[in-house]
Biotite code that builds the C-alpha atoms (Angstrom):
import biotite.structure as struc

atoms = struc.array([
    struc.Atom([7.774, -64.300, -0.945], chain_id="A", res_id=1, res_name="MET", atom_name="CA", element="C"),
    struc.Atom([11.350, -65.541, -0.454], chain_id="A", res_id=2, res_name="LYS", atom_name="CA", element="C"),
    struc.Atom([10.717, -68.495, -2.811], chain_id="A", res_id=3, res_name="LYS", atom_name="CA", element="C"),
    struc.Atom([9.364, -66.194, -5.528], chain_id="A", res_id=4, res_name="VAL", atom_name="CA", element="C"),
    struc.Atom([12.333, -63.833, -5.122], chain_id="A", res_id=5, res_name="PHE", atom_name="CA", element="C"),
    struc.Atom([14.771, -66.783, -5.302], chain_id="A", res_id=6, res_name="SER", atom_name="CA", element="C"),
    struc.Atom([13.144, -68.082, -8.488], chain_id="A", res_id=7, res_name="LYS", atom_name="CA", element="C"),
    struc.Atom([13.300, -64.617, -10.066], chain_id="A", res_id=8, res_name="ILE", atom_name="CA", element="C"),
    struc.Atom([16.966, -64.295, -9.067], chain_id="A", res_id=9, res_name="LEU", atom_name="CA", element="C"),
    struc.Atom([17.831, -67.705, -10.570], chain_id="A", res_id=10, res_name="VAL", atom_name="CA", element="C"),
    struc.Atom([15.940, -66.920, -13.776], chain_id="A", res_id=11, res_name="ALA", atom_name="CA", element="C"),
    struc.Atom([17.648, -63.539, -14.090], chain_id="A", res_id=12, res_name="THR", atom_name="CA", element="C"),
    struc.Atom([21.076, -65.134, -13.590], chain_id="A", res_id=13, res_name="ALA", atom_name="CA", element="C"),
    struc.Atom([20.321, -67.769, -16.241], chain_id="A", res_id=14, res_name="ALA", atom_name="CA", element="C"),
    struc.Atom([19.266, -65.109, -18.745], chain_id="A", res_id=15, res_name="ILE", atom_name="CA", element="C"),
    struc.Atom([22.366, -63.044, -17.996], chain_id="A", res_id=16, res_name="ALA", atom_name="CA", element="C"),
    struc.Atom([24.665, -66.061, -18.476], chain_id="A", res_id=17, res_name="MET", atom_name="CA", element="C"),
    struc.Atom([23.030, -67.050, -21.765], chain_id="A", res_id=18, res_name="SER", atom_name="CA", element="C"),
    struc.Atom([23.300, -63.450, -23.007], chain_id="A", res_id=19, res_name="SER", atom_name="CA", element="C"),
    struc.Atom([26.984, -63.431, -22.089], chain_id="A", res_id=20, res_name="LEU", atom_name="CA", element="C"),
    struc.Atom([27.556, -66.707, -23.956], chain_id="A", res_id=21, res_name="LEU", atom_name="CA", element="C"),
    struc.Atom([25.836, -65.342, -27.077], chain_id="A", res_id=22, res_name="VAL", atom_name="CA", element="C"),
    struc.Atom([27.906, -62.153, -26.860], chain_id="A", res_id=23, res_name="ALA", atom_name="CA", element="C"),
    struc.Atom([31.141, -64.144, -26.503], chain_id="A", res_id=24, res_name="GLN", atom_name="CA", element="C"),
    struc.Atom([30.284, -66.273, -29.527], chain_id="A", res_id=25, res_name="GLN", atom_name="CA", element="C"),
    struc.Atom([29.455, -63.167, -31.560], chain_id="A", res_id=26, res_name="ALA", atom_name="CA", element="C"),
    struc.Atom([32.867, -61.703, -30.668], chain_id="A", res_id=27, res_name="GLU", atom_name="CA", element="C"),
    struc.Atom([34.928, -64.679, -31.811], chain_id="A", res_id=28, res_name="LYS", atom_name="CA", element="C"),
    struc.Atom([37.916, -63.743, -33.943], chain_id="A", res_id=29, res_name="THR", atom_name="CA", element="C"),
    struc.Atom([37.010, -63.964, -37.632], chain_id="A", res_id=30, res_name="PRO", atom_name="CA", element="C"),
    struc.Atom([38.908, -66.248, -40.009], chain_id="A", res_id=31, res_name="ALA", atom_name="CA", element="C"),
    struc.Atom([38.842, -66.146, -43.807], chain_id="A", res_id=32, res_name="PRO", atom_name="CA", element="C"),
    struc.Atom([36.534, -68.844, -45.172], chain_id="A", res_id=33, res_name="ALA", atom_name="CA", element="C"),
    struc.Atom([39.323, -70.109, -47.445], chain_id="A", res_id=34, res_name="GLU", atom_name="CA", element="C"),
    struc.Atom([41.825, -70.650, -44.585], chain_id="A", res_id=35, res_name="ALA", atom_name="CA", element="C"),
    struc.Atom([43.215, -74.185, -44.502], chain_id="A", res_id=36, res_name="GLN", atom_name="CA", element="C"),
    struc.Atom([45.011, -75.947, -41.679], chain_id="A", res_id=37, res_name="LEU", atom_name="CA", element="C"),
    struc.Atom([46.729, -79.265, -42.314], chain_id="A", res_id=38, res_name="TYR", atom_name="CA", element="C"),
    struc.Atom([49.465, -81.625, -41.188], chain_id="A", res_id=39, res_name="ILE", atom_name="CA", element="C"),
    struc.Atom([52.361, -81.594, -43.671], chain_id="A", res_id=40, res_name="VAL", atom_name="CA", element="C"),
    struc.Atom([54.164, -84.530, -42.084], chain_id="A", res_id=41, res_name="SER", atom_name="CA", element="C"),
    struc.Atom([53.607, -87.298, -41.284], chain_id="A", res_id=42, res_name="PRO", atom_name="CA", element="C"),
    struc.Atom([50.967, -88.112, -43.864], chain_id="A", res_id=43, res_name="GLN", atom_name="CA", element="C"),
    struc.Atom([47.870, -90.076, -42.988], chain_id="A", res_id=44, res_name="SER", atom_name="CA", element="C"),
    struc.Atom([48.625, -93.817, -43.080], chain_id="A", res_id=45, res_name="GLY", atom_name="CA", element="C"),
    struc.Atom([52.327, -93.329, -42.325], chain_id="A", res_id=46, res_name="ALA", atom_name="CA", element="C"),
    struc.Atom([54.266, -95.730, -40.138], chain_id="A", res_id=47, res_name="VAL", atom_name="CA", element="C"),
    struc.Atom([56.582, -93.794, -37.807], chain_id="A", res_id=48, res_name="VAL", atom_name="CA", element="C"),
    struc.Atom([59.037, -94.521, -35.006], chain_id="A", res_id=49, res_name="SER", atom_name="CA", element="C"),
    struc.Atom([58.039, -93.818, -31.406], chain_id="A", res_id=50, res_name="GLN", atom_name="CA", element="C"),
    struc.Atom([59.658, -90.381, -31.593], chain_id="A", res_id=51, res_name="THR", atom_name="CA", element="C"),
    struc.Atom([58.848, -88.438, -34.747], chain_id="A", res_id=52, res_name="PHE", atom_name="CA", element="C"),
    struc.Atom([58.380, -84.915, -36.093], chain_id="A", res_id=53, res_name="ASN", atom_name="CA", element="C"),
    struc.Atom([55.022, -83.331, -36.866], chain_id="A", res_id=54, res_name="VAL", atom_name="CA", element="C"),
    struc.Atom([55.051, -80.365, -39.261], chain_id="A", res_id=55, res_name="VAL", atom_name="CA", element="C"),
    struc.Atom([52.036, -78.025, -39.303], chain_id="A", res_id=56, res_name="PHE", atom_name="CA", element="C"),
    struc.Atom([50.740, -76.292, -42.440], chain_id="A", res_id=57, res_name="GLY", atom_name="CA", element="C"),
    struc.Atom([48.494, -73.230, -42.772], chain_id="A", res_id=58, res_name="LEU", atom_name="CA", element="C"),
    struc.Atom([47.236, -71.373, -45.871], chain_id="A", res_id=59, res_name="GLN", atom_name="CA", element="C"),
    struc.Atom([45.206, -68.184, -46.020], chain_id="A", res_id=60, res_name="GLY", atom_name="CA", element="C"),
    struc.Atom([46.294, -67.028, -42.561], chain_id="A", res_id=61, res_name="MET", atom_name="CA", element="C"),
    struc.Atom([49.482, -66.383, -40.635], chain_id="A", res_id=62, res_name="GLY", atom_name="CA", element="C"),
    struc.Atom([50.920, -67.658, -37.369], chain_id="A", res_id=63, res_name="VAL", atom_name="CA", element="C"),
    struc.Atom([51.327, -65.387, -34.345], chain_id="A", res_id=64, res_name="ALA", atom_name="CA", element="C"),
    struc.Atom([52.141, -66.238, -30.728], chain_id="A", res_id=65, res_name="PRO", atom_name="CA", element="C"),
    struc.Atom([49.358, -66.455, -28.150], chain_id="A", res_id=66, res_name="ALA", atom_name="CA", element="C"),
    struc.Atom([48.536, -63.042, -26.747], chain_id="A", res_id=67, res_name="GLY", atom_name="CA", element="C"),
    struc.Atom([49.316, -61.256, -30.030], chain_id="A", res_id=68, res_name="VAL", atom_name="CA", element="C"),
    struc.Atom([46.110, -59.957, -31.579], chain_id="A", res_id=69, res_name="GLN", atom_name="CA", element="C"),
    struc.Atom([46.673, -59.491, -35.306], chain_id="A", res_id=70, res_name="THR", atom_name="CA", element="C"),
    struc.Atom([44.050, -59.942, -38.029], chain_id="A", res_id=71, res_name="ASN", atom_name="CA", element="C"),
    struc.Atom([44.038, -63.297, -39.824], chain_id="A", res_id=72, res_name="ASN", atom_name="CA", element="C"),
    struc.Atom([46.518, -64.973, -37.487], chain_id="A", res_id=73, res_name="THR", atom_name="CA", element="C"),
    struc.Atom([46.460, -67.645, -34.837], chain_id="A", res_id=74, res_name="GLY", atom_name="CA", element="C"),
    struc.Atom([48.552, -70.342, -33.222], chain_id="A", res_id=75, res_name="HIS", atom_name="CA", element="C"),
    struc.Atom([48.419, -74.117, -33.382], chain_id="A", res_id=76, res_name="HIS", atom_name="CA", element="C"),
    struc.Atom([46.828, -76.600, -30.985], chain_id="A", res_id=77, res_name="HIS", atom_name="CA", element="C"),
    struc.Atom([47.399, -80.330, -31.526], chain_id="A", res_id=78, res_name="LEU", atom_name="CA", element="C"),
    struc.Atom([44.833, -82.938, -30.570], chain_id="A", res_id=79, res_name="LEU", atom_name="CA", element="C"),
    struc.Atom([46.325, -86.423, -30.167], chain_id="A", res_id=80, res_name="VAL", atom_name="CA", element="C"),
    struc.Atom([43.915, -89.380, -30.113], chain_id="A", res_id=81, res_name="ASP", atom_name="CA", element="C"),
    struc.Atom([40.895, -87.130, -29.700], chain_id="A", res_id=82, res_name="GLY", atom_name="CA", element="C"),
    struc.Atom([37.650, -89.040, -30.216], chain_id="A", res_id=83, res_name="ALA", atom_name="CA", element="C"),
    struc.Atom([35.793, -85.720, -30.483], chain_id="A", res_id=84, res_name="THR", atom_name="CA", element="C"),
    struc.Atom([36.763, -82.095, -30.874], chain_id="A", res_id=85, res_name="LEU", atom_name="CA", element="C"),
    struc.Atom([36.916, -79.951, -27.739], chain_id="A", res_id=86, res_name="PRO", atom_name="CA", element="C"),
    struc.Atom([34.360, -77.143, -27.246], chain_id="A", res_id=87, res_name="ASP", atom_name="CA", element="C"),
    struc.Atom([35.014, -74.753, -30.146], chain_id="A", res_id=88, res_name="LEU", atom_name="CA", element="C"),
    struc.Atom([33.233, -71.877, -28.378], chain_id="A", res_id=89, res_name="ASN", atom_name="CA", element="C"),
    struc.Atom([35.692, -71.665, -25.507], chain_id="A", res_id=90, res_name="ALA", atom_name="CA", element="C"),
    struc.Atom([39.448, -71.368, -25.046], chain_id="A", res_id=91, res_name="PRO", atom_name="CA", element="C"),
    struc.Atom([41.136, -74.668, -25.848], chain_id="A", res_id=92, res_name="LEU", atom_name="CA", element="C"),
    struc.Atom([42.163, -76.445, -22.655], chain_id="A", res_id=93, res_name="GLY", atom_name="CA", element="C"),
    struc.Atom([43.960, -79.561, -21.477], chain_id="A", res_id=94, res_name="ALA", atom_name="CA", element="C"),
    struc.Atom([42.612, -81.800, -24.271], chain_id="A", res_id=95, res_name="ALA", atom_name="CA", element="C"),
    struc.Atom([45.107, -80.241, -26.695], chain_id="A", res_id=96, res_name="VAL", atom_name="CA", element="C"),
    struc.Atom([48.805, -79.404, -26.754], chain_id="A", res_id=97, res_name="THR", atom_name="CA", element="C"),
    struc.Atom([49.309, -75.647, -27.090], chain_id="A", res_id=98, res_name="HIS", atom_name="CA", element="C"),
    struc.Atom([51.932, -74.073, -29.336], chain_id="A", res_id=99, res_name="PHE", atom_name="CA", element="C"),
    struc.Atom([51.500, -70.544, -28.022], chain_id="A", res_id=100, res_name="GLY", atom_name="CA", element="C"),
    struc.Atom([54.977, -69.483, -29.076], chain_id="A", res_id=101, res_name="GLY", atom_name="CA", element="C"),
    struc.Atom([53.945, -69.657, -32.726], chain_id="A", res_id=102, res_name="GLY", atom_name="CA", element="C"),
    struc.Atom([55.701, -72.985, -33.346], chain_id="A", res_id=103, res_name="GLN", atom_name="CA", element="C"),
    struc.Atom([54.991, -74.678, -36.670], chain_id="A", res_id=104, res_name="THR", atom_name="CA", element="C"),
    struc.Atom([56.354, -78.112, -35.804], chain_id="A", res_id=105, res_name="GLN", atom_name="CA", element="C"),
    struc.Atom([56.996, -80.383, -32.862], chain_id="A", res_id=106, res_name="THR", atom_name="CA", element="C"),
    struc.Atom([58.544, -83.710, -31.904], chain_id="A", res_id=107, res_name="THR", atom_name="CA", element="C"),
    struc.Atom([56.187, -86.283, -30.393], chain_id="A", res_id=108, res_name="LEU", atom_name="CA", element="C"),
    struc.Atom([56.868, -89.538, -28.589], chain_id="A", res_id=109, res_name="THR", atom_name="CA", element="C"),
    struc.Atom([53.919, -91.937, -28.638], chain_id="A", res_id=110, res_name="LEU", atom_name="CA", element="C"),
    struc.Atom([53.393, -95.555, -27.642], chain_id="A", res_id=111, res_name="THR", atom_name="CA", element="C"),
    struc.Atom([53.309, -98.208, -30.357], chain_id="A", res_id=112, res_name="PRO", atom_name="CA", element="C"),
    struc.Atom([49.976, -98.615, -32.120], chain_id="A", res_id=113, res_name="GLY", atom_name="CA", element="C"),
    struc.Atom([47.475, -96.521, -34.058], chain_id="A", res_id=114, res_name="ARG", atom_name="CA", element="C"),
    struc.Atom([47.100, -92.845, -33.198], chain_id="A", res_id=115, res_name="HIS", atom_name="CA", element="C"),
    struc.Atom([45.236, -89.859, -34.616], chain_id="A", res_id=116, res_name="THR", atom_name="CA", element="C"),
    struc.Atom([46.485, -86.276, -34.972], chain_id="A", res_id=117, res_name="LEU", atom_name="CA", element="C"),
    struc.Atom([44.440, -83.153, -35.669], chain_id="A", res_id=118, res_name="GLN", atom_name="CA", element="C"),
    struc.Atom([45.194, -79.421, -35.554], chain_id="A", res_id=119, res_name="LEU", atom_name="CA", element="C"),
    struc.Atom([42.956, -76.582, -34.373], chain_id="A", res_id=120, res_name="ILE", atom_name="CA", element="C"),
    struc.Atom([43.948, -72.954, -34.858], chain_id="A", res_id=121, res_name="LEU", atom_name="CA", element="C"),
    struc.Atom([43.375, -70.718, -31.847], chain_id="A", res_id=122, res_name="GLY", atom_name="CA", element="C"),
    struc.Atom([43.277, -66.939, -31.681], chain_id="A", res_id=123, res_name="ASP", atom_name="CA", element="C"),
    struc.Atom([45.249, -64.709, -29.288], chain_id="A", res_id=124, res_name="HIS", atom_name="CA", element="C"),
    struc.Atom([43.261, -66.093, -26.308], chain_id="A", res_id=125, res_name="VAL", atom_name="CA", element="C"),
    struc.Atom([43.287, -69.762, -27.472], chain_id="A", res_id=126, res_name="HIS", atom_name="CA", element="C"),
    struc.Atom([39.681, -69.673, -28.754], chain_id="A", res_id=127, res_name="THR", atom_name="CA", element="C"),
    struc.Atom([38.950, -71.184, -32.179], chain_id="A", res_id=128, res_name="PRO", atom_name="CA", element="C"),
    struc.Atom([38.108, -68.667, -34.907], chain_id="A", res_id=129, res_name="HIS", atom_name="CA", element="C"),
    struc.Atom([34.781, -68.027, -36.632], chain_id="A", res_id=130, res_name="ASN", atom_name="CA", element="C"),
    struc.Atom([34.560, -70.150, -38.707], chain_id="A", res_id=131, res_name="PRO", atom_name="CA", element="C"),
    struc.Atom([36.835, -72.630, -36.887], chain_id="A", res_id=132, res_name="PRO", atom_name="CA", element="C"),
    struc.Atom([40.050, -73.506, -38.720], chain_id="A", res_id=133, res_name="VAL", atom_name="CA", element="C"),
    struc.Atom([40.571, -77.244, -38.207], chain_id="A", res_id=134, res_name="ILE", atom_name="CA", element="C"),
    struc.Atom([42.676, -79.797, -40.059], chain_id="A", res_id=135, res_name="SER", atom_name="CA", element="C"),
    struc.Atom([41.497, -83.182, -41.198], chain_id="A", res_id=136, res_name="GLU", atom_name="CA", element="C"),
    struc.Atom([42.214, -85.910, -38.654], chain_id="A", res_id=137, res_name="LYS", atom_name="CA", element="C"),
    struc.Atom([45.045, -88.168, -39.785], chain_id="A", res_id=138, res_name="ILE", atom_name="CA", element="C"),
    struc.Atom([45.825, -91.687, -38.586], chain_id="A", res_id=139, res_name="THR", atom_name="CA", element="C"),
    struc.Atom([49.369, -92.961, -38.125], chain_id="A", res_id=140, res_name="ILE", atom_name="CA", element="C"),
    struc.Atom([50.908, -96.175, -36.847], chain_id="A", res_id=141, res_name="THR", atom_name="CA", element="C"),
    struc.Atom([53.738, -95.975, -34.338], chain_id="A", res_id=142, res_name="VAL", atom_name="CA", element="C"),
    struc.Atom([56.207, -98.923, -34.374], chain_id="A", res_id=143, res_name="GLN", atom_name="CA", element="C"),
])
């Protein structure tokens, strides 16, 4: 009887967790389909010094600091040398650099060689929008 009860309890917990995940995904912050996120500078293929500026661009939405819930806004997250995107159904974590103050540019220092940069827009709780607003990945060479 204890084994049957344990199996029922595990199954019930699994169903509850999957229902919660579906509900969280359904509640993701909406983004306009025409929203575009991009890196203004440097451009893909650029050769830059070890310390350089990165300027973020966004069209069709506005920028707001983390924690501020306003329609059609978000804040930037920068992925450096990411082979794959992080989980877009959860708050963005340590794989990205957060710009929760609403910053639209930053200064990076990278080692010499080839690097990739990509932006992901996060909502007030750092979760990507629905649909996700993601820039193209650019490649740069650091001297």
